[in-house]
N, C-alpha and C positions, 0 to 999 in steps of 0.2 A: 509222290511217295514218303521220301527220304523226309520233308518239311513237316507232312501229317505224323512223321514217327518224332518229330524235334515240338511241333505244338503238342500230341497225348504225354508225350514225358514230362513238360515242363510243367502240363496240370496235373499230373503223376504228382509231383514234388511237389506241389501246393497242396496237395489233399494230403499228401504223407505226411505236411508239415502242422498241420490244424491236425490232425489226428497221432499225430506223437504227443503233440503237448497237451492233449485234454488224458490222454494215456498218463502220460508224465502225472497230470495234475490228483488223476482216479488213484497209481500208483505211491502216490507221497499221504495221500489217509490212509492208506492201511496200516496195521504191527509189520514188522520187522517181520520176514517169511519167505518163502518160495514154494516153489511148483506148483501144484494143482490149488493148496491152498490157496495161494495168493488169486488164481485165476477165478476161484470162487468166489471169493472176497469182490473181485472189481470187479461183477457183472453185475454187481446188486448199485455201483456207482453209477450214476446219469455221466457222468463227467466219460464212463467208459465207453460208453454207450456211443457215445458221442464220437470220440475219438474212432472206434472199430469203426463205424458210418462214414467216415475220413479216410479210412484204411484200406474199406470195402471200394473207395472213391477213384480210391488210387492203385489198386488191383484193377480194376477196368481200363483206364488209364494206359497201366504198364501193358495190356494184356493186347492193348490197341495199338500203342506205340511199338511192340515186339512182332506185331503183324506186318507193320508197315519198316520195318527197319534194324539193323545191324544190333545186336545187341549189346554188341561195344560202343556202340555210341548210345542205345538210350540206358543202359544203367551209371556212366560217369552223370550224365543232364540230372539223374536223382541228388549229386552233391548239392544241386540247387535246393533240397529241403532246407538245409539248415540257413541261408538267408530267410527263406521264406519263415521255419521258425519264428526269429525273431522277430520280424512283422506283426507275428501274433502276440508273441510275449509283448514286446515295450507295451502294444498301449495297455497290458494288466500289469504292470510296473507304473504305470500312470509318470511314465518320465520318458525323454526321449532317447535315444540309441547315442551315447558316445561320439563325437570325430573319429575317434580311434578305435571304434566301434565300426562306426561308418567306412572304415580304410578298410579292414580285415574284411570286410564283406566285398569289397574290389576285388584285392587280392586275392578270394576264394574265386568271383569270377573271371579275374584277367589268366587267375592262372591252369581252369578249367576251357576259355576258349582257349587258350595257347597247346592246353593240351590236346583236346577234340580236332582243332587245323590242322597239326604235325602230324597227330593217330592217321588221318583222314578215312576214316571206320567203314566198311564197306562189304559187305556180304547178301546174299538174298535167300540162303535153303535157314529151311525153319526144319527139317527133320536131320537127325543125327542118326547110323548103323547102332547097336546095339553094343559092339565091339570101344565104339566110342561110350557107352551112355556106363559101361560097366565098371572102367577104373574110375572114371569121372563119379559116378555113384562112392565107392569103396574109399577113395580119395577125400570127397568133400563128407559127404557123411564120417568118415573118422574123424576128421580134426576138428570137428563138432563135437562128437563123443570126451577126444581128447580135452576139449577146453575148457568143459563141462566139466571134466574130471578134476583138472586141473583149478576151478574156479572153485570148486565142493570142498580142495583140498585146502586153501589157502584161507586168511582169518586176513587177509592184507581186503579193504574197503577197494583202491584202487585198482588191482590185481583181477580181483573179481569181477566187477564192473568191465575191465577193458577184457578181459578176455570172454565174458558172457557175452559182449556187444561184439566181438569178433565171430563166436561161432554164430552170433545171429546173422552177420554180417555176411557171414557163409551161407549160410540158409536162407537168405532171401537169394542171395547169387544161385544158387542150386533150386530154388522155386522159380527166379525168371528165366531158367535154362529149360524146364519141364514146361514151365506157362508158353513159351514161347515154339515149343513142338505141340503143345495140344492145341492150340490156340491155331495153327496152323493148317492141323489135323479137322478142324474145327469152317474154317475159312474153306479148307479141298475137298473136303468130304460132306461136311454140312454134319447136324446134330448126334447122328445114330455115331458115327465115328470120333467124335468130338466124350463120346458117354462109355469107350469101347474100349481105349488106344490108355495104356496103364500110364504117360505120362498126367494125367487129368486130375486121379488119384493122387500120384506121385507129389504136385504140386501142392498139393490140397494137405496134406499132409506133413510137406517140408514148412508148409503156410503155417500153418499154424504150430510148428516146434518152433519154427523164429520169431514168432509173436511171445510164445509162453517165453523165449530166452530173452527176447528184448525187453518183457515189464520186469525178466530177474535182475537182467543189467541195468536198467533205470533204478529200480529199488536195489543195487546192491552196495550203489557207491556214487560218486560225482560226475557231472556230464563231463567233464573235465576228461575225465577218462574214458567211457563207455560212448560216447559220441566221435573224436577221431577213427576211435578203428572200428565201427560203424560204416561211418562215411568214408572214409578212404576204402577199406576193406570188401564192403559192396562196392564199391566201384573194379577197386584190383582184380576180383576175385570174377568178376561177369565180363571182363574184359578177357582173362585167359580159359571160363569155360567158352565165350564167342568164336575163337581162335580155333581151340580144341573142340567143339564139338562141330559149330558150323561154319567152319574153315572159312572163317570171317579172316579179313586181311586189314594189319593196319603196316605204314609206314617203317620202316627201318633204317639201317645204315646211319647219315649221320642224322635223322630227323631222328632219333632216340637225345639228342640232347636237349632239344626243343619240351621234348615231351618227357622229359624227364625235370628242367625245367618247372615245366607248369602243375606236375604231381606236386614238388616241394613247396610250391608256391600255394598250391589248393592245400597241403598239410599244414604251410604255415598258419596260412590265416584262420582255417579250422583252429588249430591250437591256440591262435589270439580271440579269433571271439568267445573262446571256452573261458577263455583269463577277463577278456574286457566285461563279460556280463556273467561275474562269479554269483550275482542273482537269481540267475533263469531261473536255478531249478527250484528254486523258496517263489517263484512267481505265481506257482501250480498248489501250493501249499492254502 
């Protein structure tokens, strides 16, 4: 079961990388703006349709991964999306990734391996009682709303991109939690239960909201601002939600030291990648 979770998570990360690359291509071809108007402009771009297909494929793989393994394991594996995105983007740049770039990729992979090996996430629950859902929904939705307000009140492209990406990351984590619960109902009780549980419609709504936030983050500013917030934020919030909602467990005590080192390696590698490939956002223009 755990190996299936890892396999589907890695496939989902690859599919999401393709989706994000083509969404960025579509977002870069429309005039500056945001909200629903941006989404209406994007739906007319073929690249956006390809991107959405990648996102849908990633969602299917993510659902299968979440059914077979703990959220605290599955969601951090989606950090692999960034190295996969480079593998998609480099051929479009018509030149290879530099040695420094490959070293940054290696640092991200080493950090992820160290983090997950040290944390050793485990857990089999797929449902959570409402007394756990209520504070989680209040905190996550409140954080997303606060980030949007901050982004709208700022004139800094860096801050706008980072805050909108952070909101998208929180939304992605919440979507994953709702999806895990909904697909658990599907696996346990079939399609009627899946269609009548509130988590099904919850993850559909939060998924759309997260997608809209992502599109605006990609358009608002440079990838160096949005990608770290999106990558690290999703993994971190997902780990917290896995523990808070589904009573998943991770190692603590002295294990927190290598876990922190792994997280710092991931952050450093991601930040380095966004600088080593400064023209990554131009690939899709």
